N, C-alpha and C positions, 0 to 999 in steps of 0.2 A: 310133449306127450305123444305127438304123432309118431315119434321114433321108438317108443318104448317096446314095441313088439318086433322091431327089426332084428333079424338073426343072420346067421352066416349065409352069404350069397344074396341077401336082399339089397336092393338099390336104395340108397339114402342120398337125397339131394340137400345140400346145406348152403344157406345164404351166406353172404360175406359179413353180415352183421356180427360184430365180436361177441355181443351178449348171447345171441342165438347160437353161435358156434360153440361157445363155452358150455351152454346148457346141453347141446347135442353131444358134445364130447363126454360130458358127465353121464348122460343117459346111455351112450353107446359103449362105455367102459366095459371091457371084457367080452365084447361081442365082435363079430367079424363081418359086418355088412360091406358091400361094395359102396364106396363113398365117392361122390362127385360134388364139385362146387358149382354154385350158381354164379353167373357172370365171370366165368373163367374157362380156360381151355387148358388141360382137360376139364370137362364138365359140360355145362350148358351156357352158351353165350349168344347174345343177340346183338347184332350190329346192323342198324337200319332195319331192313326187312329180311335179313338173312340170319337164320339160326344155325349155329354149329353145335352139334351134339356129339361129344367125345366122351363116352361113358366107359367105365371099367368093364373089360371083358366083351366089348362090342365094337365092331368096326365103326369108326367115326362117319357121320353123315351130316348133310345140311338140308334144311328146309327153307323154302322161299315162303315168306309170310305176307307178301303183298296182297293176297286175296282175302286176308282177314278183314272183316267188315267193322270190327270194333277198333277205334283209334287208340293210339298211345303205346309208348314203349312198354309200360307195365303190362298191357294186354298181350303184346307180342311175347314178352317174357313168360307170362302165364301159359300161353299157347305152347311155347317151346318146352316148358316143364311138363305140361300135360302130355305132349308128344313123347318126351323121354320116358315117362312112366308107362304110357301105352305101349311103346316099343319094347320096354322091358318085360311086359307080360304077353308079347307076341304080335303086336300090330306091325305090319310091314311098313317100310319107308314110303312105298308107293301109296299105300292106303292112308297114311298120315298126311302126305302131301295133298292127296285128293280131298281130304276132309277139311283142310284149313278154311276154305271159302264157305263152308257150311256152319262154322261156329258163329254164334250170335251172343250178344250181351244178355245178361240176366236183366230182368226188369229193373229200371231205375239205376243201372250201373253202366254208364257210358253207352246207353241205349240210343242207337242212331235211327233217325227218321228223315224223310225228305218230303218237301212240299214245294213244287216248282224248283227254283234255283236255290232254295234255302235248305240247309241241313240243320236239323235240330238234334241236340245231344242231351239226353236226360240222364244226369248224374246226381239225382236228388238223394241217393243213398250216401253221398259224400257229406256226412253230417258232422265232420270234425275238420280241423284245419289241415291235418296231414292228408286225409282223403281228398279234400278239395285241391290241395297243392298237386297231388299226383294226377288228378283229373285234368286240371288246367295244363299241366305239363304235357298231358296226352293229346292236347290240341295241336301239337307240333307246329306252333307258330301261326295257326290260322287266325284270321280276323274273326272276331266273335263278339256278340253281345252276351254278357255273362250276368245271370241272375243270382244274387247271393242274399241270403236272409235267414231268418229263424232265430234260434237262441244259441249263443256261443257255448262251446263245450271245452274251452281251453284258452290258450294265450290269445292276444289281440290279433286283429285281422291285418295289421301292418305287414306281417310276414308274407302275405299274399301280394303285396304291392308290385314287386318285380314281375310277377306273372300276369298281373292285371293291366299294367301300363301299356303293353302293346295291343291290347284289345280295343275294339271299336267303342264299346261302352260297358258300364257296369250299372245294373239296376239293383238298388239296395232296398230291401223290404223287411218286414217282420220286426220282432222285438229288438233285434240288434241292427236294424237298418241304418240308424244314425252312426253306429260304430263302424259298420262296413263302409259307409260313405266317407 
């Protein structure tokens, strides 16, 4: 639905997901937006902390995302997509680069805090296995104590085992605490 109002010249960013791509193709039939792919060049691609933005009708540019305070590849990708859209409506590359360090997480969404030598990450809005998987992947290999609990909203927790194994500990709680354990 986000693309229904796209018209000639509008920038449309399309993820690699085949189901989403098919739906976007259907919605855009007969229109002529400028189309770019996510996780591709040309398009918007993030490798490590470097984002390459190669958009139709615009000179390609890169952004260094290391100043982003929110961890995870998914957050670097989100920042790159936001930068692409902001650039499309007039933000300069210099302004975009300068703003990367000021971006902060929304409450309960990979929200980072520090106390002494300990870093706390509140991702309590990750209330399904896919969101939890993405959040855990966003820890980029860090040693962590992970708190998991609540009520399951889908398939079993076994799918998280590969992401939990390298962690320091898992604390299981709530109604599904035994299943998590």
